[in-house]
N, C-alpha and C positions, 0 to 999 in steps of 0.2 A: 464548346468543339466536340464531333464525336470521336469515338463512343462513348457517351454518359456512363460514367458509374457511380457507385452507392457509397465510396469511400475513397480509404486513399491507396487501398490495392485494386488494381483490374478485377483480380478474381474474388475479391474480397474472403469470406469464410469457406468458399468453395476449395480456395488455394492455398489459405493460411487460416488455423485456428486462431480464435479469439486467445487471449489471455487469463487465463484462470487465476484471480487474485480474491486473496482473503485479506481483510483489514486486521491486524493483530498486533497485539503491545503486552506486555504483562511484567510486571513483578523486576526481576533483579535484569542487568544488560545478561548474563548467564541463562536466566529462565526464558527471555524474549528470543535469542539465540537456540535453545533447544527446541521451542515451539517453530520457529521458522524451518527450521531444518526438517522437522517433522513433517510439516505442512509442504514441503518441497518434495519430501522422500514419498506421501500421499499424490500428488500429482498436480500442485499447484505449481504453475509457468510464471509467476510473478508474484510481488509482497508489496502491500501497502501498509507502510509504518504506520501504529498509533502511537502520536506523540503526545506528551501530557498537554491537558487543552490550555491552560497560559502559554505554550512555545504556540500552538495552533491558533492561537488569540495575539499572538506577537509580544507579549509579556517578558520580561527579564524574569528569570528565576527567583532573584530577591526582591522583585516588585511587592509591594504591599496587598493589589488586587491575587496576586498569585500563592500567597500563604496558604498551607495546607493541602494544594493541588498539585504540587511537585513530589 
């Protein structure tokens, strides 16, 4: 159906800037929070949290395959 659009918004990036994201996560929760605050202060408009690999793979933190990774 017309008008054809290239995305979810009719004006796309001409009317709305894309989200600037950084994939981040480190050390303790406090260190990660400090890093996220820094990224937002520097202009990031979204955050992509880096979870530990076992969590990303669907393992429980106490699973044998997760040992040494969490």
